[in-house]
N, C-alpha and C positions, 0 to 999 in steps of 0.2 A: 448517746449524742451529747456533745458539750453544749449545744444550743438547739433545742427543738424549734424555736421560733424561726431561726434562719437556716435550719437544716445543716448544721455544722457537725460533722461526724467526729467521733473520738480519734480516729486515725485517717490519714489520707495516704493511700497506697495506689498511686495513679497507674493505670494500665494503658498500654498502647493500642489495645484492640477496641477501636470505636470509630465512628464517623462523626465529623464535626457538624453540629447543628441537628435539625430535624426536618424531614420532608413532610411530616404530618403533625397536626396539633396533638399535644399530649392529652390522653383521655383515660388512662388506666394504669394500674399497678399490677405487675406480674410477680407471683410468689414462687420461689424456688427453694430447694434444699441442697445441701452440699453433696449428698450421697457419699459421705466419708465421716468416720467417727471422730468427733471433737476436733475438726480441722481448725487451725488457727487462721487469722486474717492473712498472714504470710503464705500459709499453705493454699488458701483459696486463690491468691494472686498467682502462685506458681502453677496451679491447675489451669487458670485462665491462659497464662502464657504458653503452657504446653498444648492446650486444646484449641487455641485460637478463638476463645470466647471471652465474655466479660459480663458483668452486671454492674449496676450503679452502686449498690451497697451490699455489705455482708453483715449479718448479726451473729456474733460469736456466742459460744456456749455460756459465757459470763454476762451476756447482755450488752457488751460493748459493740460499737458499730465502726465500720471502716467504709470509706468511699473510694471507688476505683475509677469511676467515670463521672464527669460533671452532669448534673441534671439536664442541662440544656443541650447536651450531646447525646448521640445514639449509641447505646451499648449493644453488644452482640449476644443476646441472651434468649431471644424467642423469635425465630424467623417468621416473617409475615407481619409481626406487630412491633418489631424493634423500634421503628421510628415514632410510634405514638405511645410508648410505654416506658415506665421505670421498673427495673428489675431489682428485686431484693432476694439475696441468698440467705438461708438460715442454717446454722450449724446443727448437726445431729448429735444427740447425746449417746446414741447407740448405733451400731452398724446394721447391716441387713438382717442379722440374726435377731435383733431386737426390734425389727420393724421400722428402722430409721426414725427412732423416737426423737422428740423435740423437748428440751428442758424448759422449765418454767421461765427462767430468765430470758431465754431466747424468744420464747412465745410472747412474753410481755413486751420486750423491746421491739420485736418485729411488728406487733400490732400498733404500738405507739408510733413507730416510724411510718407505717401505712397511713395512720390517721393524720400525721403531720403533713405528709405528701398530698393527701386528698384535700386538706385544708389550704395548703400553700398554693396549690395549682388549680383551685376551684373545681375539683372533680366531684364534689358533693360528699354526703355522708357515705362512709364505706359500706358497700353492699357486695356480697359474694356473687360473682359472675355478672355484675353490672358495671362496676368500676375497679373491682379487685378480682383477679382471675388466677387459677392454678396454671402453671406452665403447660400441663397436659391438655388443656383446652385448645391449644394451638399447635401442638407438636406431638408426635408419637413418642411418648415418654411416660414413665411412672412418676416423674417429678411433679409436685413436691411431696409425694408419698404420704406420710402421716399427717402433714399439714392439710392435705386434701381429704383424706379418708377418716382421720381420727380427731383432728383438732380444728377443723374449719369453723365449726360453730363457736367454739371458745375464742378462737382467733378473731373472728368478726365481732363478737360481743365486746371483747377488749378494745378493738379498733374503734367501734362505734362509741364506746364510753369515753375513750380518749378524745375522739373527734368532738363530742358534745361538750367536753370540758374545755376544749380549746377556745370556745366562745368566751370563756371567762378569762382567758389569757390574752395578752396583747400580741396576737398573731395576725398578720395581714397577708392577704393573698397577693398584694402588690407592694413592692418596696425594695429597698437596697439589700443586697446580699453580699457579704464579705466572704471571699472564698479563695484559697490558694494564693494569698498575698495580694489579690486584686478585688475590684468591686464590679458588680453588674446590677442592673435594675430589672427585677422580675415584674412582668405585667400581669394583669388580672386574669388573662387567659392561659397563664402558665408559660408564656414565652419570655422574651427579653428584649429590651430596647437596643436599637442600633442607630447610628447617625445622631443627629441633633434631637434632643427631647427635653421638655420642661418638667421640673419638679419644684412645686411651691414657688412659681414665678421666676425660677432661676433656670438657666440653660446649661445642659451638659452634653457631652459627645462620647459615644461608645463606638468602637470599631465594629467591623462586620461580624466578629465573634461575640460581641456584646460587652467586651471589657471597657470599663470607664477609662478615658484618656486624661492626661494632665500635662502641664507645661506647654511649650510651643507646638502648635499643630497647623500644618498647611492643608487646608480643606477647600476644594473647589476654587483654587486660584487665590485664596486669601490666607493670611496668617492670623491665628488666634492664640490667645494665651489663656489656658485653663489652670485655675488655682492649683499649685503643686505642693502646698504645705499639707501635711497629713493631719488635718483638723476637720471640723464640721463643714468647712467649705471646699473640701478636696474635690477637684474636677470642675468646679463652678466656672463658667465663662466670665472673664474679667472685662470691664469696660472702663472708659475714662483714662486718666493718667495713672500709669503703673511703673514703679521702679523695679526693674528686673535686673539683677546683677548690679553693675555699676552705672547703668544707663536708665533714662526715663523713656517710656514709650506711650503713645496715644492710641487708644482703641475706641472706635466709635460705638454708638449704641447697639450695633449689631455684633460687637466684639472684634471687628476687623481692624488690623493694624494699619495705621495711617503713615503716609510718606509725603515729602515735599512740604509746601507751605500750607499751614492749617490755622484758621482763625478760631480762637477759643476765648470766650468771654471778653471780646473786644481787643484781644492781643494776638499778634501773629507769631507763629513758631515755625521753625524749619526742622523737618525730620529726614534723616538720611535714608538711603534706599533700604537699609536694614532696619529702619524704624527708629533708630536711636535719635534722641533730641540733640540738636546741635547747639553749641554755645561758642562765643568768641566771634572772630571775623569770618565772613562768608562772602566769597565771590560767586555771583550767580547771574548768568546771562549778561555779562559785561558791566555789572554794577556791584559795588561793595556795600555790605550790610554788617551790622554788629548785633549779635545776640547776647543778651545779658546773662548773668549767672543763673537766673531762673528760666532761661531759654527764650524769653520774650524779645521781640525785635525792638531795637532802639529807635526812637524818634526824637527830634529836637536835639538839645545839648546832652551829651552822654560821655562820662569818663570811660576811656577805652584802654587806659594803661595804668599800671600800678603807680607810676611816677606822677600821676595827676593829669596826664595829657588827656584832652577831650576832643571829641569830634561832633560835628553837627550833621543831623540826618533829616531828610524831608519826611513829610507825613507818610510817604510810601516806603520809608526805611532806607532809601538810597543815600549814600554818603554825599554831602554837599560841600563840606570844607574839611581840609585835612586836620592834623593834630593841632589843638589849641592849648595854650597855657594861660594861667591867671597871672597878670602882672599889675603892679601898682606904680603909677607915674610919680613924678616929683611933687605933684599937687595932692598926692594921696588918693587919686582916683583909681579904682580897681577896674580893670578891663581885660577882655580876652584878646589875645594876639596869636597869630599863627606862629607855631614854633619853627625854628630854623634847623 
């Protein structure tokens, strides 16, 4: 594994043989063997595709790991308990003539992975036939062969030692998981968040498959903007004024995009139907308004043209007088006059 904390395998070889999600709560790990001498990760994937089966992980003869099905989805590895289990395949160092033996590197990495899964999904300390089972307990098969008959004791001793040591590492049963280019949030019961959910007083949104969303999202009749920069705030719901692209948008304290007239800190602003803040002249319900460079509605005397022309607006922002210019009479008195 490249990351035992977040269960990130050395290789991702995604298999199409699975069901999305789970119909039961995850409560066990199922141990398998390849039943093939020194099969590679690619060879295991080929066997899955040929047989119409799958497992979540494979541990190779060199101790490396590959993932074929996301933990939150149901692999086809053990009929009857597929929906509540994670399946781990293990490479054999010998064939049937050698009793389907398991090498030390495979044994060690498999036990480590079992411990990490038990810790990550709150299954408890690994115990044989309590939360870790041989495939043969649920199906008429000799699998996992020597892992059940010869190495079960050693495998569990290693898994328990790794599990106990995980307490000294920063592994959380709940938290963010980066996987396959996306993010999802693992819950303490081994599931994943969907819909709106809070993390450290910030709100995030995951789709029905658990994947974190970013950018503009239309949810229950409202538009929201979720932070889309790939930094520590990725996916966080934005509020207040936000410049997105070339335009400014206003999101209320629930994150919902605002439209029409909005009063903000004593000033009025007008937001188009697409949420973009309006500037310049606005004709609205038979009256003319002027929105300054910062978007605020003009009141009183306001310059409305680059040539210095001004207009006067009422307290409600409606235009009262047309364009005005500053003139100085023969006596040197400066005054405003309506332009011609």
